[in-house]
N, C-alpha and C positions, 0 to 999 in steps of 0.2 A: 448506817445512816441514823442520825438522831431524830427524835420526835419532832423537833422544830423544823428540820429539813422536810420531813414527810408532810407536815402541814403547810409548808411553803409551796410545794409543788401542787398540793391539792387546791390551795387558794388561788394559785396562778391559773390552774386549769379551769376553775369555776369562773374566774374573772374573764378569761380569754373566751370561753364558750359564751358567756353573757354578751360580750362585745360582738362576737360573730353573729349571734342571733339578732342583736340589734341592727347590724349592718344588713343582714338578710331582710329584716322587716322593712328597712328603709328602701331597699331596692324593689322589694315586692310592691310597696306603696307607690313607687314610681312607675309601676306597670310591667316590670320584668317578670317573666314566669318563675315560679318558685323552684321548679326542678332545675332550671338553668342556673339560677343563683346559687343553689346548694351545690351544684356540680363545680362552680367557680371556686367557692370557698373550700370545698373538699380537696380540690387540686392544690390549692394554696397551702392548706394547713395539715393535710394528711402526712404523717411521719416526720413532722417538724419537731425539733427538740424543745424541751422546756428551757427557759432561761435559768430558773433556780436550780434545776437538776437536769443536766443534759443527758443523763442515762435514761430518763423517761421521755417518751415521744407521744405526740398526739395520735390517736387512732380515730381518724375522721373520714371514714369512707362515706360514700354518698348516702347510703341507707342509714348509717350511724348518725350523721349529721342531720338527716331528715327527722329521725326519731328524737334527737336532742331538741331540735327546733320545735317540734310539736309538744314535747314535754315542757319546755320553757314557756310556751304559750299557755299551756294547761295550768302551770304553777303561777300564773299571773305575771309573766315576764320578769321573773326574779332569779338572781344568781344562785339562790338556795336550791334551785332545781338540779344543779349539777353536783351537789354535795355528795361525796362518796362515804358510804357507811359500811366499811368492811368489817366482817366478823370472822374470827378464826373458827374454821370448821374442823381443823385437825385436833385430834384428841391428844392430850398431854401424856407423854410416856415417861415413867420414872427413870432416873439416872442409871440404876443398876442394869436395866434391860438394854438401854442404849450402849452402855459399856460392854455388855456381852456381845452385842452386835458388832461393835468396833473390834473386839478381840477375834471374833470369827473372821472378819474380813481381813484382819491383819495376818492371820495364820494360813489362809487359803485364798487363791485367786478365783474370781468369779467373772464370767463374761459380761454380766450386766447387774444392775442393782436389783432388778426383779429376781434374778437367779440367787442372789445373796439373800434376799428376803424369803424366798421359798425354802432354802436351806436352813435359814434361821428359825422359821416357823415349823419346819418338819414337812418334808415332801409327802404328798398323798393325804395329809390331814387337812381338815378345814382350819385355815389360819385364824389364830386368836388375836393377831396383831395386824392392823390395817397397813397395807402398802404405803399409802400416801401419809398416814400418821407417822410412820417410821421415817419416811423420807423427809418430812418437814420438821421433825424434831431433832434430826442430826445437824451438826454444824454444816453450813453451806460449803459445798465443794469437797467434803471429806471423802466420799466414796471415789470421786474422780482422782483425788490425790493418791488414794491407795492404789487405783488402777495404774496411774503413772509409775508408782514405785514398782508394782509387780511387772510392768513392762521392762523397766530397767533391770530387774532381777532376771527376767527371762532372757533378755539380751546378754547379760553377763554370763549366764549359764551356757548360752549358745557359744559365746567366746571361749569359755573354759573348755567346752567339748572340742572346739576346733583346735585349741592349743594342745589338748591331750592327744588328739590324732596326729597333729604335726610332730610333737616331740617324741611320740612313740615311734613314728616312722623314721625319724632321725636316729633314734637309739637303735632300732632294729638294722638300720643300714650301716652303722658304724661299730657297733659292739656285737661280738658273736654271742650266740645263745649259751655256749659252754666255754668257759675259760680253759686254756690248756692246763694240765696238771703240772704243778710245780715239783720239780725233782728236788728231793732233799738229800744232800750228800751225807756221807758218814761223818759223824761228829769227830772232831779231832780229839786225841787223847793227850792231855797236857800233864800227865803225871811225871814226876821226877823219880 
């Protein structure tokens, strides 16, 4: 997702929340109870997709919408109250460390990312590398892709084992353990 797309859904979110808060304020001014109005708008907008980015959805439970409405009023009924300011808390990890982790995961199967992280940091020791830092610095979906490949390998190994048993049984049924000795006749003498 590009930076422009990220800013589009954020600006759509701020504009939509501003509009919802304005509508809540109008209904409250007409005499409707605040809790009932918030419940109505929460039901309508909770889990609806954004127009600019359908992968994002509005998270507007009753308590969240109530909190947003109070924040909007506190900020002077301004859409800037809904501006998101994310900061990355994950520590950057150098490429050689990430490559070593990828090599470990490619050589050995792990039941979970946490198990792979523990093996990478050394079991029993205090880890020097944070679990979440490692997770967020890897390419998205890389560990699950390795898990899928290991599953295919496991399935192939199982099939190979079944084939070995099947063909071993067929060979034992049709071919004797010891072949009969071949009789070698006396060599003919072709001297003149």
